[in-house]
mmCIF file of the protein (N, C-alpha, C, O) and its ligand, coordinates in Angstrom:
data_MODEL
# 
_entry.id   MODEL 
# 
loop_
_entity.id 
_entity.type 
_entity.pdbx_number_of_molecules 
1 polymer     1 
2 non-polymer 1 
# 
_entity_poly.entity_id                      1 
_entity_poly.type                           'polypeptide(L)' 
_entity_poly.nstd_linkage                   no 
_entity_poly.nstd_monomer                   no 
_entity_poly.pdbx_seq_one_letter_code       MKRTKCEECGGKIEKKSVEVEVFGVSLGKFPAEVCSKCDEEVFDEKRCGRV 
_entity_poly.pdbx_seq_one_letter_code_can   MKRTKCEECGGKIEKKSVEVEVFGVSLGKFPAEVCSKCDEEVFDEKRCGRV 
_entity_poly.pdbx_strand_id                 A 
# 
loop_
_entity_poly_seq.entity_id 
_entity_poly_seq.num 
_entity_poly_seq.mon_id 
_entity_poly_seq.hetero 
1 1  MET n 
1 2  LYS n 
1 3  ARG n 
1 4  THR n 
1 5  LYS n 
1 6  CYS n 
1 7  GLU n 
1 8  GLU n 
1 9  CYS n 
1 10 GLY n 
1 11 GLY n 
1 12 LYS n 
1 13 ILE n 
1 14 GLU n 
1 15 LYS n 
1 16 LYS n 
1 17 SER n 
1 18 VAL n 
1 19 GLU n 
1 20 VAL n 
1 21 GLU n 
1 22 VAL n 
1 23 PHE n 
1 24 GLY n 
1 25 VAL n 
1 26 SER n 
1 27 LEU n 
1 28 GLY n 
1 29 LYS n 
1 30 PHE n 
1 31 PRO n 
1 32 ALA n 
1 33 GLU n 
1 34 VAL n 
1 35 CYS n 
1 36 SER n 
1 37 LYS n 
1 38 CYS n 
1 39 ASP n 
1 40 GLU n 
1 41 GLU n 
1 42 VAL n 
1 43 PHE n 
1 44 ASP n 
1 45 GLU n 
1 46 LYS n 
1 47 ARG n 
1 48 CYS n 
1 49 GLY n 
1 50 ARG n 
1 51 VAL n 
# 
loop_
_struct_asym.id 
_struct_asym.entity_id 
A 1 
B 2 
# 
loop_
_chem_comp.id 
_chem_comp.type 
_chem_comp.mon_nstd_flag 
ALA 'L-peptide linking' y 
ARG 'L-peptide linking' y 
ASP 'L-peptide linking' y 
CYS 'L-peptide linking' y 
GLU 'L-peptide linking' y 
GLY 'peptide linking'   y 
ILE 'L-peptide linking' y 
LEU 'L-peptide linking' y 
LYS 'L-peptide linking' y 
MET 'L-peptide linking' y 
PHE 'L-peptide linking' y 
PRO 'L-peptide linking' y 
SER 'L-peptide linking' y 
THR 'L-peptide linking' y 
VAL 'L-peptide linking' y 
ZN  non-polymer         . 
# 
_pdbx_entity_nonpoly.entity_id   2 
_pdbx_entity_nonpoly.name        ? 
_pdbx_entity_nonpoly.comp_id     ZN 
# 
_pdbx_nonpoly_scheme.asym_id         B 
_pdbx_nonpoly_scheme.entity_id       2 
_pdbx_nonpoly_scheme.mon_id          ZN 
_pdbx_nonpoly_scheme.ndb_seq_num     1 
_pdbx_nonpoly_scheme.pdb_seq_num     101 
_pdbx_nonpoly_scheme.auth_seq_num    101 
_pdbx_nonpoly_scheme.pdb_mon_id      ZN 
_pdbx_nonpoly_scheme.auth_mon_id     ZN 
_pdbx_nonpoly_scheme.pdb_strand_id   A 
_pdbx_nonpoly_scheme.pdb_ins_code    . 
# 
loop_
_atom_site.group_PDB 
_atom_site.id 
_atom_site.type_symbol 
_atom_site.label_atom_id 
_atom_site.label_alt_id 
_atom_site.label_comp_id 
_atom_site.label_asym_id 
_atom_site.label_entity_id 
_atom_site.label_seq_id 
_atom_site.pdbx_PDB_ins_code 
_atom_site.Cartn_x 
_atom_site.Cartn_y 
_atom_site.Cartn_z 
_atom_site.occupancy 
_atom_site.B_iso_or_equiv 
_atom_site.pdbx_formal_charge 
_atom_site.auth_seq_id 
_atom_site.auth_comp_id 
_atom_site.auth_asym_id 
_atom_site.auth_atom_id 
_atom_site.pdbx_PDB_model_num 
ATOM   1   N  N  . MET A 1 1  ? -80.184 12.724 9.007  1.00 0.00 ? 1   MET A N  1 
ATOM   2   C  CA . MET A 1 1  ? -79.895 12.292 10.385 1.00 0.00 ? 1   MET A CA 1 
ATOM   3   C  C  . MET A 1 1  ? -78.398 12.300 10.653 1.00 0.00 ? 1   MET A C  1 
ATOM   4   O  O  . MET A 1 1  ? -77.610 11.740 9.892  1.00 0.00 ? 1   MET A O  1 
ATOM   5   N  N  . LYS A 1 2  ? -78.029 12.939 11.736 1.00 0.00 ? 2   LYS A N  1 
ATOM   6   C  CA . LYS A 1 2  ? -76.618 12.978 12.111 1.00 0.00 ? 2   LYS A CA 1 
ATOM   7   C  C  . LYS A 1 2  ? -76.278 11.757 12.946 1.00 0.00 ? 2   LYS A C  1 
ATOM   8   O  O  . LYS A 1 2  ? -77.020 11.358 13.843 1.00 0.00 ? 2   LYS A O  1 
ATOM   9   N  N  . ARG A 1 3  ? -75.142 11.184 12.623 1.00 0.00 ? 3   ARG A N  1 
ATOM   10  C  CA . ARG A 1 3  ? -74.668 10.055 13.407 1.00 0.00 ? 3   ARG A CA 1 
ATOM   11  C  C  . ARG A 1 3  ? -73.880 10.559 14.606 1.00 0.00 ? 3   ARG A C  1 
ATOM   12  O  O  . ARG A 1 3  ? -73.052 11.459 14.468 1.00 0.00 ? 3   ARG A O  1 
ATOM   13  N  N  . THR A 1 4  ? -74.119 10.008 15.740 1.00 0.00 ? 4   THR A N  1 
ATOM   14  C  CA . THR A 1 4  ? -73.298 10.344 16.903 1.00 0.00 ? 4   THR A CA 1 
ATOM   15  C  C  . THR A 1 4  ? -72.574 9.112  17.411 1.00 0.00 ? 4   THR A C  1 
ATOM   16  O  O  . THR A 1 4  ? -71.695 9.199  18.268 1.00 0.00 ? 4   THR A O  1 
ATOM   17  N  N  . LYS A 1 5  ? -72.956 7.967  16.873 1.00 0.00 ? 5   LYS A N  1 
ATOM   18  C  CA . LYS A 1 5  ? -72.324 6.710  17.269 1.00 0.00 ? 5   LYS A CA 1 
ATOM   19  C  C  . LYS A 1 5  ? -71.876 5.948  16.033 1.00 0.00 ? 5   LYS A C  1 
ATOM   20  O  O  . LYS A 1 5  ? -72.522 5.982  14.986 1.00 0.00 ? 5   LYS A O  1 
ATOM   21  N  N  . CYS A 1 6  ? -70.759 5.263  16.184 1.00 0.00 ? 6   CYS A N  1 
ATOM   22  C  CA . CYS A 1 6  ? -70.248 4.450  15.100 1.00 0.00 ? 6   CYS A CA 1 
ATOM   23  C  C  . CYS A 1 6  ? -71.154 3.249  14.873 1.00 0.00 ? 6   CYS A C  1 
ATOM   24  O  O  . CYS A 1 6  ? -71.583 2.578  15.811 1.00 0.00 ? 6   CYS A O  1 
ATOM   25  N  N  . GLU A 1 7  ? -71.432 2.997  13.589 1.00 0.00 ? 7   GLU A N  1 
ATOM   26  C  CA . GLU A 1 7  ? -72.270 1.845  13.264 1.00 0.00 ? 7   GLU A CA 1 
ATOM   27  C  C  . GLU A 1 7  ? -71.540 0.528  13.489 1.00 0.00 ? 7   GLU A C  1 
ATOM   28  O  O  . GLU A 1 7  ? -72.158 -0.518 13.688 1.00 0.00 ? 7   GLU A O  1 
ATOM   29  N  N  . GLU A 1 8  ? -70.217 0.598  13.452 1.00 0.00 ? 8   GLU A N  1 
ATOM   30  C  CA . GLU A 1 8  ? -69.416 -0.623 13.540 1.00 0.00 ? 8   GLU A CA 1 
ATOM   31  C  C  . GLU A 1 8  ? -69.230 -1.072 14.983 1.00 0.00 ? 8   GLU A C  1 
ATOM   32  O  O  . GLU A 1 8  ? -69.412 -2.247 15.303 1.00 0.00 ? 8   GLU A O  1 
ATOM   33  N  N  . CYS A 1 9  ? -68.870 -0.141 15.844 1.00 0.00 ? 9   CYS A N  1 
ATOM   34  C  CA . CYS A 1 9  ? -68.474 -0.537 17.197 1.00 0.00 ? 9   CYS A CA 1 
ATOM   35  C  C  . CYS A 1 9  ? -69.222 0.222  18.289 1.00 0.00 ? 9   CYS A C  1 
ATOM   36  O  O  . CYS A 1 9  ? -69.071 -0.081 19.472 1.00 0.00 ? 9   CYS A O  1 
ATOM   37  N  N  . GLY A 1 10 ? -70.034 1.216  17.893 1.00 0.00 ? 10  GLY A N  1 
ATOM   38  C  CA . GLY A 1 10 ? -70.764 1.974  18.901 1.00 0.00 ? 10  GLY A CA 1 
ATOM   39  C  C  . GLY A 1 10 ? -69.930 3.046  19.576 1.00 0.00 ? 10  GLY A C  1 
ATOM   40  O  O  . GLY A 1 10 ? -70.362 3.651  20.558 1.00 0.00 ? 10  GLY A O  1 
ATOM   41  N  N  . GLY A 1 11 ? -68.714 3.287  19.043 1.00 0.00 ? 11  GLY A N  1 
ATOM   42  C  CA . GLY A 1 11 ? -67.829 4.311  19.607 1.00 0.00 ? 11  GLY A CA 1 
ATOM   43  C  C  . GLY A 1 11 ? -68.307 5.706  19.282 1.00 0.00 ? 11  GLY A C  1 
ATOM   44  O  O  . GLY A 1 11 ? -69.263 5.906  18.533 1.00 0.00 ? 11  GLY A O  1 
ATOM   45  N  N  . LYS A 1 12 ? -67.616 6.661  19.865 1.00 0.00 ? 12  LYS A N  1 
ATOM   46  C  CA . LYS A 1 12 ? -67.995 8.060  19.692 1.00 0.00 ? 12  LYS A CA 1 
ATOM   47  C  C  . LYS A 1 12 ? -67.519 8.603  18.344 1.00 0.00 ? 12  LYS A C  1 
ATOM   48  O  O  . LYS A 1 12 ? -66.383 8.373  17.931 1.00 0.00 ? 12  LYS A O  1 
ATOM   49  N  N  . ILE A 1 13 ? -68.408 9.323  17.675 1.00 0.00 ? 13  ILE A N  1 
ATOM   50  C  CA . ILE A 1 13 ? -68.070 9.917  16.379 1.00 0.00 ? 13  ILE A CA 1 
ATOM   51  C  C  . ILE A 1 13 ? -67.612 11.356 16.580 1.00 0.00 ? 13  ILE A C  1 
ATOM   52  O  O  . ILE A 1 13 ? -68.251 12.139 17.283 1.00 0.00 ? 13  ILE A O  1 
ATOM   53  N  N  . GLU A 1 14 ? -66.492 11.684 15.946 1.00 0.00 ? 14  GLU A N  1 
ATOM   54  C  CA . GLU A 1 14 ? -66.000 13.048 16.001 1.00 0.00 ? 14  GLU A CA 1 
ATOM   55  C  C  . GLU A 1 14 ? -65.910 13.630 14.603 1.00 0.00 ? 14  GLU A C  1 
ATOM   56  O  O  . GLU A 1 14 ? -65.585 12.938 13.638 1.00 0.00 ? 14  GLU A O  1 
ATOM   57  N  N  . LYS A 1 15 ? -66.209 14.934 14.518 1.00 0.00 ? 15  LYS A N  1 
ATOM   58  C  CA . LYS A 1 15 ? -66.073 15.632 13.241 1.00 0.00 ? 15  LYS A CA 1 
ATOM   59  C  C  . LYS A 1 15 ? -64.623 15.989 13.007 1.00 0.00 ? 15  LYS A C  1 
ATOM   60  O  O  . LYS A 1 15 ? -63.966 16.578 13.866 1.00 0.00 ? 15  LYS A O  1 
ATOM   61  N  N  . LYS A 1 16 ? -64.131 15.629 11.839 1.00 0.00 ? 16  LYS A N  1 
ATOM   62  C  CA . LYS A 1 16 ? -62.733 15.905 11.516 1.00 0.00 ? 16  LYS A CA 1 
ATOM   63  C  C  . LYS A 1 16 ? -62.600 16.204 10.037 1.00 0.00 ? 16  LYS A C  1 
ATOM   64  O  O  . LYS A 1 16 ? -63.460 15.863 9.225  1.00 0.00 ? 16  LYS A O  1 
ATOM   65  N  N  . SER A 1 17 ? -61.492 16.853 9.716  1.00 0.00 ? 17  SER A N  1 
ATOM   66  C  CA . SER A 1 17 ? -61.117 16.965 8.317  1.00 0.00 ? 17  SER A CA 1 
ATOM   67  C  C  . SER A 1 17 ? -60.155 15.837 8.001  1.00 0.00 ? 17  SER A C  1 
ATOM   68  O  O  . SER A 1 17 ? -59.122 15.680 8.653  1.00 0.00 ? 17  SER A O  1 
ATOM   69  N  N  . VAL A 1 18 ? -60.503 15.064 7.002  1.00 0.00 ? 18  VAL A N  1 
ATOM   70  C  CA . VAL A 1 18 ? -59.691 13.914 6.657  1.00 0.00 ? 18  VAL A CA 1 
ATOM   71  C  C  . VAL A 1 18 ? -59.123 14.100 5.258  1.00 0.00 ? 18  VAL A C  1 
ATOM   72  O  O  . VAL A 1 18 ? -59.838 14.434 4.313  1.00 0.00 ? 18  VAL A O  1 
ATOM   73  N  N  . GLU A 1 19 ? -57.822 13.877 5.151  1.00 0.00 ? 19  GLU A N  1 
ATOM   74  C  CA . GLU A 1 19 ? -57.202 13.972 3.837  1.00 0.00 ? 19  GLU A CA 1 
ATOM   75  C  C  . GLU A 1 19 ? -57.499 12.696 3.065  1.00 0.00 ? 19  GLU A C  1 
ATOM   76  O  O  . GLU A 1 19 ? -57.240 11.586 3.531  1.00 0.00 ? 19  GLU A O  1 
ATOM   77  N  N  . VAL A 1 20 ? -58.046 12.884 1.881  1.00 0.00 ? 20  VAL A N  1 
ATOM   78  C  CA . VAL A 1 20 ? -58.447 11.743 1.071  1.00 0.00 ? 20  VAL A CA 1 
ATOM   79  C  C  . VAL A 1 20 ? -57.412 11.503 -0.021 1.00 0.00 ? 20  VAL A C  1 
ATOM   80  O  O  . VAL A 1 20 ? -57.036 12.414 -0.759 1.00 0.00 ? 20  VAL A O  1 
ATOM   81  N  N  . GLU A 1 21 ? -56.969 10.267 -0.104 1.00 0.00 ? 21  GLU A N  1 
ATOM   82  C  CA . GLU A 1 21 ? -56.024 9.908  -1.157 1.00 0.00 ? 21  GLU A CA 1 
ATOM   83  C  C  . GLU A 1 21 ? -56.606 8.803  -2.009 1.00 0.00 ? 21  GLU A C  1 
ATOM   84  O  O  . GLU A 1 21 ? -57.165 7.834  -1.495 1.00 0.00 ? 21  GLU A O  1 
ATOM   85  N  N  . VAL A 1 22 ? -56.471 8.953  -3.302 1.00 0.00 ? 22  VAL A N  1 
ATOM   86  C  CA . VAL A 1 22 ? -56.880 7.896  -4.218 1.00 0.00 ? 22  VAL A CA 1 
ATOM   87  C  C  . VAL A 1 22 ? -55.675 7.532  -5.068 1.00 0.00 ? 22  VAL A C  1 
ATOM   88  O  O  . VAL A 1 22 ? -55.114 8.376  -5.767 1.00 0.00 ? 22  VAL A O  1 
ATOM   89  N  N  . PHE A 1 23 ? -55.287 6.281  -5.001 1.00 0.00 ? 23  PHE A N  1 
ATOM   90  C  CA . PHE A 1 23 ? -54.107 5.796  -5.712 1.00 0.00 ? 23  PHE A CA 1 
ATOM   91  C  C  . PHE A 1 23 ? -52.881 6.665  -5.429 1.00 0.00 ? 23  PHE A C  1 
ATOM   92  O  O  . PHE A 1 23 ? -52.090 6.942  -6.330 1.00 0.00 ? 23  PHE A O  1 
ATOM   93  N  N  . GLY A 1 24 ? -52.729 7.087  -4.190 1.00 0.00 ? 24  GLY A N  1 
ATOM   94  C  CA . GLY A 1 24 ? -51.560 7.844  -3.783 1.00 0.00 ? 24  GLY A CA 1 
ATOM   95  C  C  . GLY A 1 24 ? -51.612 9.326  -4.113 1.00 0.00 ? 24  GLY A C  1 
ATOM   96  O  O  . GLY A 1 24 ? -50.663 10.057 -3.829 1.00 0.00 ? 24  GLY A O  1 
ATOM   97  N  N  . VAL A 1 25 ? -52.704 9.776  -4.707 1.00 0.00 ? 25  VAL A N  1 
ATOM   98  C  CA . VAL A 1 25 ? -52.836 11.185 -5.058 1.00 0.00 ? 25  VAL A CA 1 
ATOM   99  C  C  . VAL A 1 25 ? -53.834 11.842 -4.116 1.00 0.00 ? 25  VAL A C  1 
ATOM   100 O  O  . VAL A 1 25 ? -54.977 11.402 -3.990 1.00 0.00 ? 25  VAL A O  1 
ATOM   101 N  N  . SER A 1 26 ? -53.381 12.901 -3.457 1.00 0.00 ? 26  SER A N  1 
ATOM   102 C  CA . SER A 1 26 ? -54.253 13.568 -2.504 1.00 0.00 ? 26  SER A CA 1 
ATOM   103 C  C  . SER A 1 26 ? -55.327 14.376 -3.210 1.00 0.00 ? 26  SER A C  1 
ATOM   104 O  O  . SER A 1 26 ? -55.040 15.137 -4.134 1.00 0.00 ? 26  SER A O  1 
ATOM   105 N  N  . LEU A 1 27 ? -56.547 14.210 -2.775 1.00 0.00 ? 27  LEU A N  1 
ATOM   106 C  CA . LEU A 1 27 ? -57.671 14.977 -3.328 1.00 0.00 ? 27  LEU A CA 1 
ATOM   107 C  C  . LEU A 1 27 ? -58.016 16.166 -2.444 1.00 0.00 ? 27  LEU A C  1 
ATOM   108 O  O  . LEU A 1 27 ? -58.952 16.912 -2.732 1.00 0.00 ? 27  LEU A O  1 
ATOM   109 N  N  . GLY A 1 28 ? -57.254 16.339 -1.363 1.00 0.00 ? 28  GLY A N  1 
ATOM   110 C  CA . GLY A 1 28 ? -57.530 17.425 -0.430 1.00 0.00 ? 28  GLY A CA 1 
ATOM   111 C  C  . GLY A 1 28 ? -58.262 16.928 0.800  1.00 0.00 ? 28  GLY A C  1 
ATOM   112 O  O  . GLY A 1 28 ? -58.453 15.728 0.999  1.00 0.00 ? 28  GLY A O  1 
ATOM   113 N  N  . LYS A 1 29 ? -58.663 17.881 1.614  1.00 0.00 ? 29  LYS A N  1 
ATOM   114 C  CA . LYS A 1 29 ? -59.318 17.510 2.875  1.00 0.00 ? 29  LYS A CA 1 
ATOM   115 C  C  . LYS A 1 29 ? -60.824 17.637 2.762  1.00 0.00 ? 29  LYS A C  1 
ATOM   116 O  O  . LYS A 1 29 ? -61.352 18.584 2.180  1.00 0.00 ? 29  LYS A O  1 
ATOM   117 N  N  . PHE A 1 30 ? -61.495 16.657 3.335  1.00 0.00 ? 30  PHE A N  1 
ATOM   118 C  CA . PHE A 1 30 ? -62.948 16.637 3.312  1.00 0.00 ? 30  PHE A CA 1 
ATOM   119 C  C  . PHE A 1 30 ? -63.469 16.463 4.725  1.00 0.00 ? 30  PHE A C  1 
ATOM   120 O  O  . PHE A 1 30 ? -62.846 15.787 5.543  1.00 0.00 ? 30  PHE A O  1 
ATOM   121 N  N  . PRO A 1 31 ? -64.616 17.074 5.014  1.00 0.00 ? 31  PRO A N  1 
ATOM   122 C  CA . PRO A 1 31 ? -65.208 16.870 6.330  1.00 0.00 ? 31  PRO A CA 1 
ATOM   123 C  C  . PRO A 1 31 ? -65.730 15.442 6.456  1.00 0.00 ? 31  PRO A C  1 
ATOM   124 O  O  . PRO A 1 31 ? -66.422 14.936 5.573  1.00 0.00 ? 31  PRO A O  1 
ATOM   125 N  N  . ALA A 1 32 ? -65.391 14.819 7.550  1.00 0.00 ? 32  ALA A N  1 
ATOM   126 C  CA . ALA A 1 32 ? -65.829 13.452 7.774  1.00 0.00 ? 32  ALA A CA 1 
ATOM   127 C  C  . ALA A 1 32 ? -66.128 13.252 9.244  1.00 0.00 ? 32  ALA A C  1 
ATOM   128 O  O  . ALA A 1 32 ? -65.674 14.008 10.103 1.00 0.00 ? 32  ALA A O  1 
ATOM   129 N  N  . GLU A 1 33 ? -66.893 12.228 9.508  1.00 0.00 ? 33  GLU A N  1 
ATOM   130 C  CA . GLU A 1 33 ? -67.156 11.830 10.882 1.00 0.00 ? 33  GLU A CA 1 
ATOM   131 C  C  . GLU A 1 33 ? -66.325 10.597 11.146 1.00 0.00 ? 33  GLU A C  1 
ATOM   132 O  O  . GLU A 1 33 ? -66.493 9.569  10.489 1.00 0.00 ? 33  GLU A O  1 
ATOM   133 N  N  . VAL A 1 34 ? -65.427 10.699 12.110 1.00 0.00 ? 34  VAL A N  1 
ATOM   134 C  CA . VAL A 1 34 ? -64.473 9.631  12.364 1.00 0.00 ? 34  VAL A CA 1 
ATOM   135 C  C  . VAL A 1 34 ? -64.728 9.040  13.741 1.00 0.00 ? 34  VAL A C  1 
ATOM   136 O  O  . VAL A 1 34 ? -64.861 9.752  14.736 1.00 0.00 ? 34  VAL A O  1 
ATOM   137 N  N  . CYS A 1 35 ? -64.790 7.728  13.764 1.00 0.00 ? 35  CYS A N  1 
ATOM   138 C  CA . CYS A 1 35 ? -64.951 7.040  15.045 1.00 0.00 ? 35  CYS A CA 1 
ATOM   139 C  C  . CYS A 1 35 ? -63.670 7.141  15.851 1.00 0.00 ? 35  CYS A C  1 
ATOM   140 O  O  . CYS A 1 35 ? -62.590 6.855  15.335 1.00 0.00 ? 35  CYS A O  1 
ATOM   141 N  N  . SER A 1 36 ? -63.777 7.545  17.113 1.00 0.00 ? 36  SER A N  1 
ATOM   142 C  CA . SER A 1 36 ? -62.598 7.679  17.961 1.00 0.00 ? 36  SER A CA 1 
ATOM   143 C  C  . SER A 1 36 ? -62.091 6.317  18.429 1.00 0.00 ? 36  SER A C  1 
ATOM   144 O  O  . SER A 1 36 ? -60.995 6.205  18.978 1.00 0.00 ? 36  SER A O  1 
ATOM   145 N  N  . LYS A 1 37 ? -62.890 5.304  18.208 1.00 0.00 ? 37  LYS A N  1 
ATOM   146 C  CA . LYS A 1 37 ? -62.546 3.976  18.715 1.00 0.00 ? 37  LYS A CA 1 
ATOM   147 C  C  . LYS A 1 37 ? -61.912 3.090  17.638 1.00 0.00 ? 37  LYS A C  1 
ATOM   148 O  O  . LYS A 1 37 ? -60.849 2.507  17.852 1.00 0.00 ? 37  LYS A O  1 
ATOM   149 N  N  . CYS A 1 38 ? -62.566 2.995  16.494 1.00 0.00 ? 38  CYS A N  1 
ATOM   150 C  CA . CYS A 1 38 ? -62.070 2.075  15.466 1.00 0.00 ? 38  CYS A CA 1 
ATOM   151 C  C  . CYS A 1 38 ? -61.595 2.794  14.201 1.00 0.00 ? 38  CYS A C  1 
ATOM   152 O  O  . CYS A 1 38 ? -61.183 2.152  13.235 1.00 0.00 ? 38  CYS A O  1 
ATOM   153 N  N  . ASP A 1 39 ? -61.656 4.150  14.210 1.00 0.00 ? 39  ASP A N  1 
ATOM   154 C  CA . ASP A 1 39 ? -61.191 4.945  13.075 1.00 0.00 ? 39  ASP A CA 1 
ATOM   155 C  C  . ASP A 1 39 ? -62.024 4.769  11.813 1.00 0.00 ? 39  ASP A C  1 
ATOM   156 O  O  . ASP A 1 39 ? -61.576 5.114  10.719 1.00 0.00 ? 39  ASP A O  1 
ATOM   157 N  N  . GLU A 1 40 ? -63.204 4.246  11.954 1.00 0.00 ? 40  GLU A N  1 
ATOM   158 C  CA . GLU A 1 40 ? -64.130 4.184  10.829 1.00 0.00 ? 40  GLU A CA 1 
ATOM   159 C  C  . GLU A 1 40 ? -64.428 5.600  10.366 1.00 0.00 ? 40  GLU A C  1 
ATOM   160 O  O  . GLU A 1 40 ? -64.790 6.456  11.172 1.00 0.00 ? 40  GLU A O  1 
ATOM   161 N  N  . GLU A 1 41 ? -64.278 5.850  9.073  1.00 0.00 ? 41  GLU A N  1 
ATOM   162 C  CA . GLU A 1 41 ? -64.520 7.182  8.534  1.00 0.00 ? 41  GLU A CA 1 
ATOM   163 C  C  . GLU A 1 41 ? -65.821 7.192  7.763  1.00 0.00 ? 41  GLU A C  1 
ATOM   164 O  O  . GLU A 1 41 ? -66.030 6.392  6.851  1.00 0.00 ? 41  GLU A O  1 
ATOM   165 N  N  . VAL A 1 42 ? -66.700 8.117  8.146  1.00 0.00 ? 42  VAL A N  1 
ATOM   166 C  CA . VAL A 1 42 ? -67.975 8.255  7.443  1.00 0.00 ? 42  VAL A CA 1 
ATOM   167 C  C  . VAL A 1 42 ? -68.030 9.659  6.871  1.00 0.00 ? 42  VAL A C  1 
ATOM   168 O  O  . VAL A 1 42 ? -68.069 10.643 7.609  1.00 0.00 ? 42  VAL A O  1 
ATOM   169 N  N  . PHE A 1 43 ? -68.032 9.740  5.553  1.00 0.00 ? 43  PHE A N  1 
ATOM   170 C  CA . PHE A 1 43 ? -68.023 11.046 4.917  1.00 0.00 ? 43  PHE A CA 1 
ATOM   171 C  C  . PHE A 1 43 ? -69.437 11.592 4.778  1.00 0.00 ? 43  PHE A C  1 
ATOM   172 O  O  . PHE A 1 43 ? -70.400 10.856 4.562  1.00 0.00 ? 43  PHE A O  1 
ATOM   173 N  N  . ASP A 1 44 ? -69.523 12.907 4.911  1.00 0.00 ? 44  ASP A N  1 
ATOM   174 C  CA . ASP A 1 44 ? -70.819 13.559 4.795  1.00 0.00 ? 44  ASP A CA 1 
ATOM   175 C  C  . ASP A 1 44 ? -71.443 13.296 3.422  1.00 0.00 ? 44  ASP A C  1 
ATOM   176 O  O  . ASP A 1 44 ? -72.635 13.018 3.298  1.00 0.00 ? 44  ASP A O  1 
ATOM   177 N  N  . GLU A 1 45 ? -70.604 13.393 2.414  1.00 0.00 ? 45  GLU A N  1 
ATOM   178 C  CA . GLU A 1 45 ? -71.070 13.102 1.073  1.00 0.00 ? 45  GLU A CA 1 
ATOM   179 C  C  . GLU A 1 45 ? -70.503 11.771 0.654  1.00 0.00 ? 45  GLU A C  1 
ATOM   180 O  O  . GLU A 1 45 ? -69.386 11.407 1.024  1.00 0.00 ? 45  GLU A O  1 
ATOM   181 N  N  . LYS A 1 46 ? -71.271 11.062 -0.108 1.00 0.00 ? 46  LYS A N  1 
ATOM   182 C  CA . LYS A 1 46 ? -70.935 9.665  -0.368 1.00 0.00 ? 46  LYS A CA 1 
ATOM   183 C  C  . LYS A 1 46 ? -70.004 9.493  -1.569 1.00 0.00 ? 46  LYS A C  1 
ATOM   184 O  O  . LYS A 1 46 ? -69.895 8.404  -2.132 1.00 0.00 ? 46  LYS A O  1 
ATOM   185 N  N  . ARG A 1 47 ? -69.336 10.581 -1.952 1.00 0.00 ? 47  ARG A N  1 
ATOM   186 C  CA . ARG A 1 47 ? -68.508 10.446 -3.153 1.00 0.00 ? 47  ARG A CA 1 
ATOM   187 C  C  . ARG A 1 47 ? -67.177 9.760  -2.875 1.00 0.00 ? 47  ARG A C  1 
ATOM   188 O  O  . ARG A 1 47 ? -66.529 9.267  -3.798 1.00 0.00 ? 47  ARG A O  1 
ATOM   189 N  N  . CYS A 1 48 ? -66.765 9.724  -1.608 1.00 0.00 ? 48  CYS A N  1 
ATOM   190 C  CA . CYS A 1 48 ? -65.541 8.999  -1.312 1.00 0.00 ? 48  CYS A CA 1 
ATOM   191 C  C  . CYS A 1 48 ? -65.712 8.218  -0.021 1.00 0.00 ? 48  CYS A C  1 
ATOM   192 O  O  . CYS A 1 48 ? -66.715 8.360  0.679  1.00 0.00 ? 48  CYS A O  1 
ATOM   193 N  N  . GLY A 1 49 ? -64.724 7.396  0.285  1.00 0.00 ? 49  GLY A N  1 
ATOM   194 C  CA . GLY A 1 49 ? -64.862 6.541  1.454  1.00 0.00 ? 49  GLY A CA 1 
ATOM   195 C  C  . GLY A 1 49 ? -65.781 5.395  1.127  1.00 0.00 ? 49  GLY A C  1 
ATOM   196 O  O  . GLY A 1 49 ? -65.574 4.696  0.135  1.00 0.00 ? 49  GLY A O  1 
ATOM   197 N  N  . ARG A 1 50 ? -66.771 5.193  1.924  1.00 0.00 ? 50  ARG A N  1 
ATOM   198 C  CA . ARG A 1 50 ? -67.705 4.094  1.693  1.00 0.00 ? 50  ARG A CA 1 
ATOM   199 C  C  . ARG A 1 50 ? -68.600 4.397  0.506  1.00 0.00 ? 50  ARG A C  1 
ATOM   200 O  O  . ARG A 1 50 ? -68.967 5.545  0.255  1.00 0.00 ? 50  ARG A O  1 
ATOM   201 N  N  . VAL A 1 51 ? -68.930 3.377  -0.192 1.00 0.00 ? 51  VAL A N  1 
ATOM   202 C  CA . VAL A 1 51 ? -69.838 3.558  -1.333 1.00 0.00 ? 51  VAL A CA 1 
ATOM   203 C  C  . VAL A 1 51 ? -71.168 2.910  -0.986 1.00 0.00 ? 51  VAL A C  1 
ATOM   204 O  O  . VAL A 1 51 ? -72.095 2.934  -1.795 1.00 0.00 ? 51  VAL A O  1 
HETATM 205 ZN ZN . ZN  B 2 .  ? -66.177 2.511  15.480 1.00 0.00 2 101 ZN  A ZN 1 
# 
């Protein structure tokens, strides 16, 4: 199921490439769904961001 609304605030979700950093080291860019309202980032794959 594709999300079109943010679970946190109900804002609009946009597809973006987000640079992921872990402990200050960049892991590169990953496709993510980012809320335009609260900047909540939801990654397509659950390996980073929210667990
Ligand atoms: Zn939101």
